[in-house]
N, C-alpha and C positions, 0 to 999 in steps of 0.2 A: 134510790129513789124516785121516783115522779109522782107529783103530785102529792095529794093525803091520802089515804084509804080509809072503809069502815071502823077498824080498825085501833084508830087515832084520831084522840080526841082533837076535838075544833083546833084550826090551828090557833086563832082567838082568844079560847080558852089553857092552850102552852099559853102561850104571851103573857097572859093574866098569871100562872101559875110558877114563872120565869121573871116577873117584875114585881113582884108580892114575897115570896119566897124568897127569893134570893140574898144574901148578909153578905156584911162586909168584909166576913174572916171565906165567905168563899171567891173572894176578890186572889187568883192569879197578882203578886207584890209587882209584877211587871204592869201590870192592868193597874193596878193602884198608880205608880208614874206613875206612865202614861195618859191615866186619865186626868193627875193636876199640870202636864205637861198641858193637853188640849186645853182643857180647863183657863188656863189662861192666856195662852192663843189667843181663842175666843174672845176674850175678855180684851183680848188687848187689839185684838180684826173691830171688836164693834164700836170700842173707842174712837178710832179711825174712824170707823163706817159713817158718826157722824157728823162728820161734816164733805161727803157723800157730797155727790148731785142724788134730787131728788128725800136725803136724810129729812126736810126740812116740811120738804111738804105733807109726809106723812106725815108728822109730828106735827107742823100744825092746825089741818084740817082731823086729822085723830082726835086732835084737841078736844074738835067738837062736838064729839058721838060724848061724852062724858066728861066730868068730876072726879076727882077724890085725885091726892097724890101718894095711892096706896104700891107705888112701888120707882124705882129709878129709873132711866132714860140718861140712859153709861154716855160718860161723854159731855152732857150736859142739868149742869142744877133745876129743869125741870123737874118736877111729878109728874106721876097721870097713874091711871085704875091701871091693875093688874095686867089688865086685857091688851091695852093701849102695851103697856113698855112691851109682852111679849111682841107683838106685831112687831117693833121699834126697833127695839131690839136684835131683834135676828132679818130684820132688813138691812142692818149697818150693821149684823155683819158679815153676811152675804154679798148687800149690793157691789161690793169691790174685789169678787174672785181670791179673795182674798185668805180662806174660811180653812180649814183639813179637812182630807175628803178620804175615804175608803177606796182603794182605787176599784177593785175587787168591785165592791156594791155602783161604780161611779155616781158615787154618793158622797156629799156635804149632812155630815149627822150631827152635828154640835148646833146648827145656825134654830135649831129648833127647841131639840131638847133642851136647850141649857138655858137659853131664851125664855123659856117655859116654866120650866124648875125654879128658874132664880124671882123671875115672876112670881111667884105661887112662894117662894119660901121668903121674901122680901113687905109682900101684905101682910104673909098668915105668924111670920115670927113663929120663934122655937127650931129652927133645920139646923143642926148639926152641917158639918163640917163631911162628917164620913159618910151625913144623907145624902148628900150631893153625889158625892162618889156612885153611890150604890146606881141611882139613879140614874147617872149618865152611864154608867157601864153596862143595864141595861134596857136604858134610853136605846144604844149606839146595837146594841145587842140583835133588839123589832126591826128601826129603820136598817140597817145594812144588814142585816139578817134578809127580809124580806130583797135586799139590792138580788145577792150571792147567791138567791134561790134561782132569779130569771138569767132564764135562757136568752133571751131579744134583745134584739135593739131597743134604748130607750124613742118613746112617741109621747110617753108622760115623762114631769121634771121629778123625779126619785126625792132630792131636796125638801120638795115641798109633801110632796104625796107621804113617800114613806115615810118622808120624817118628819108628817106629824103622828102617827101611831108610837117610831123612842115616844116623840114630844109623849103624848096622853100618857105612854107606857111611866115616865117618866116622873110625871101628873102626879098622875094617884094612887105610886107609891107614895110619895110625899103625902098627898090627901091624906093613904090610911083607910083606899075604897076596899069593903072588898072583892072578892074575888067576881063575883058574878059583875056586880054593879063596877068592874074594868071591863070585864067583857061587854059589856054594855054600851061601858061609851068609845071599848075601839067602834064600834057599833055607830055611835053618836057622829064619830069622828070622821069615819065614812063617808055618812049625810053632807057633812064639809067638803072634804075631799076636794084640794082644785091644787092644778098644771098641768103645764102644757109645753112640748118645748119651744112654741113660738114665741115667744120673746122669746126667746139660746137664737133662734134665727135672724132676730132684727135687730138685734141687742139692744131690747126696753126692759127699766125698768120694772118693769110688772114682772122679771125672773121675783128679783128678789124680793115683791111688793109679793107673792105664792109659800113663800117660805115667809112673812113675816104673816100671810096671813095662816095656813097651816096651825104657826104656833100658840098663837091669839087662840083659835078652833080647840087649841087640846082643853085644856083651861076652861074651854066652852063645853066640852064633850063632861070633862068629867063632873063639871059643878052640875052640868044638867043630870046627867048622871046618879049622883049622890043623891039629886033632890029628891025621882024617882022616875024620871020619866025616862021608860024602857029604848034602846034603841037596835041593833041587829046584832044577831050571835054568829050568821055562818058568815062572815065578813069580808073573810079570803079564800078558799075556796067554793062558794058559794056557783049559783050559773052566771049568775051574776055580778060578783064578790072582785072583789082586787084585784089576786090574779090573775082570774080571766078579760078582764076591761082595760087593766092596768099592762100588761106581765105577762099578756097571749103574745100572741094567740101560741106559739111553739105549749109546751112542755116546762115545765116549772121543777128544778129539784131542789127540797128541799132536807138533802143532808147536813149541809153542812149547815142549815140554819135550826134543825134537830139538834147537832153538836152542842151550840152556845146555850142553846136551852140545856145543856145537862149541864155547864157549868165546863164544858169540857177547850171550849173557845170563846175570847174575850172580842169577840173585837174592836170596841178602844183600845187594845195595842196593833192593831193593824192601819193606824188611822192615819196620814199622811203632812210635814207638816207643806204648805203651801210655804215655799219661801219666795217664788216671788208672786208679784201684786198682777196677777192673769192665769187664764180658764188653765186646769193642770195638765193638757191637753196640748202644752206649747213650753211645759216646763222641760223637754226631752232638749224642744228647739231649741231656746235659750240656753239651755245649762252649755248644750255643742260648741253655739253662737263667739259662749264669755272665752269657753277652749280653742275654738279655731282662729281667734284673734290674733291669741296668743304667741307671736314665731319662737325656737331655742331659742334666737340667741338673746330671749325675755323683751324686744321690741315687741308693741301692740301692731298692727294690721288699724292703717288711715280705712274712713269706708270709702273715699276714690277708688281704693287700689283691688278694692272688688268686685268684681264683675257679677256672680250673682252665683246664689246661692237655695239649696231644695230642699228642704227637711220634708224626711218622708216616717211616715208612722201606723199604724192600726187603719181601719175607718172609718170608727167612732172621732182621733184624732183630726181627718180630713175634714170627713161631717162639719166639727165643731165648729172650731176656728182655721178652714181653708178659706174663708169670705174674702171677699174683693175689699183693699183698702178704700177708706175713701176719708175724701179730701180732708174732711169736717163732722167727723163723726161722733158721738156720745161716747163718752165713758164707759155704759157697758159697752156699747158693738168695741170699743178701741180693743178693752180687754180682753176678746176673743177673735181680734184679728193676726191669726201668725205674722201675718206683716209689719202689720203697724208697730208691733212689741218688736220682731225679731229688728226693726230699722229701732228705735230707742234705743237696746242693743248695742250696737252698731252702735250709735252716734254719741254711748253716755257709757259703753261699760256693763250697765245695770237695767233690771230697772223699773223704776220707783214711780209711790205714793201718787205723786208731784206731777209722770206724766202723762195722767192724768185728769185733770185739771189747765184750763187758763187760760194760754195761748201756745199750750204746748200743743192740744188735737188740732190746732190748724197750722201747726206746725211746716212751712214747706220743703226745708231739707228733709224732715224725717218721712213726709209722703214720695218726694221723688227714688228717696231711699226704696221706701218698701216695696217700689215695681219693680225692685230687682230680689225681693221674697218670695218662695212661692215652696206651701205645702199641699204634699200628693199624702193619695191613701198606699198603703204597699197590698194592700185585695187582701187578707186572711181577714179568715170566716169568722174570727171569734167577734160578737158585735163590739161586744163590751174591751174589751184591750185595749188598754195606756201606752203600752212600751210592746215592741225594738222600738225606738226611735235613732233614724242615723239623721245625717249632718254631712252636706258635700258644699262643700263655695270652692269657685274658682273661682280665681283672680287674673284679672285684667294682665299680666306677665307670665298668662296658664298655668303656672300653680296649679293644682287642685287636690285639697286639706279635708281631708274624709274623720267625719265623730262616732260614735255609736253608743246609745247606753239600751243593756236589761233592765236595766231600773232606777228611777226616776231617780235626784236627791232628794230625799226627804223621805223616800218610801222609808216601811220595819225596816227593812239590810239595808238604808244606807243613812237610817239617824240623823238630824243635827244633829248638831254639841248643842249642850245646854251653853254655849259663848250666841252660838248663832242662837239659837232660838230667842237667846235675851235681847241679845239685839234685833233682830224683827218684831218684840214686843215693845222697845226702846221706842224704838223707831214710829209704833203705830200710834203710841202715847203721845206722839209729839201735833198729829193730825187731829185731836180731841178739838171739836165743836166749839169749844171753849177753852182757857189756860188751865189745866192742869198742872198742879204742886211736883216735881219727884218726889219730896218727900212720898207723896200718897203714893205716886207708883214703883218703888222701893220696900211698903209698905207692904201694898199688894206682892210683890214676888214672893216675898217672905212668908205671909198668908197659906199664898197657895204653897206653897212649900211645904207649912206643916196644915194644911187642908184638915184632915183627921184629926186634931185636936180643937181644928174651934165650933167653940157650941153652940153660936148665931151664925146667922150667914148676913143678918142686917149691920154684925162688925165687917163682911165683903164688901156687901153692896154699897155702905157709902164711901169708901176709897175710890167708888168708877163715879162719884160724881163733883164736880171742881167746887175751891171754894165761894160759896154767898158772892165775893166780891171780883167775882173776875167777870174782863170781860170778854167778849164775843171776836172770836177771830175771823178774819174775812174768808172765805173760800179762795181769794184772789194771792191771798200773801204765800200761798201752802205750794 
């Protein structure tokens, strides 16, 4: 089925029904389990983002826009109005390219949705862990449901645009909006929807800022609708609706989306971890390099033994990450540059959050090695595919090594182990803007493991802030 027909209710109406009527018991055990996995992962990445490039500017400037200590800014002692918390925390989640992704939708859904939902819960109180799990599940079905319906290559940044609608669904559910009010809230959200791919091309912090702005907008949309301000109704299929203007010009296919809305498919079960702090389109290349560096005799190649590397992937991978290496890149540019990332892997055996900070960005050895690494397109027709990815490594001695994957590490068919998942979370914790105690870290892990038993999410948000006596980290020390 392509596009909507006159026999179908408006998609905004169906999204509202799904968001408001879904019960905890409607979720599959796997959807509940994966919701908890990715809620913890998103919190960890957001805490790490508190010390990343640009975060202090967003906090400092945003703090002049209003007063109040309604909600936690993750990884910081400072609190702020709920709208500021949604903006800041969503920025922090996505600013390091380390947050979970739905590969088929080409969308990071929890940066917008979880940030807005927790900001609302922190301000208002009385929101349970079960409430959060369901809100995240329906929010992901809405945002990633829009993503999987698209049959066109991205021109707008879906984690911001579609992500905002997922956040609106989640917050609207937590607020207890009426069906009609949530429909109108989607319309008000559309009036605020923003997010172009140009910051992706330029490696600009405007990319995660767009995510934050749409997360904050979701709170505003629901509050304005609750107060009686009318929005739009034909938000998605209308002649100037979201699908036509943001996901056109090709027809869209809502078949998979309707399965989500019928409770037959939970897209939160289909999320992929980011095992490496880099654009997901680079992950096949990173894994391939790590594998090819190891010889059968157990030895590890030295960078000087490698003549050149070619990484081949679908068109979207090359479009997003085949950018040329720069001698002094911004952190956001570097996280989406396959040549830079590949050089760090060859030099260090992996890629780490610390490789985008301080002198690492200007390291001459990194940039010299990056000249031997390139990423190219395989020319396939699917504009949203991220696999397969192949890596060819040619050694100075003439040996040629090859590697290929059909599914990237940490995708639904190759999930991270619990140990790998928690190792990432604990590493993220070390990058908080202000020191965070290990006791809070382990308490947070235990609380999310048993999230369905948490009666008020303020118990959780209390663990996202450091003790009042903390001293701030210097970014150069990380």
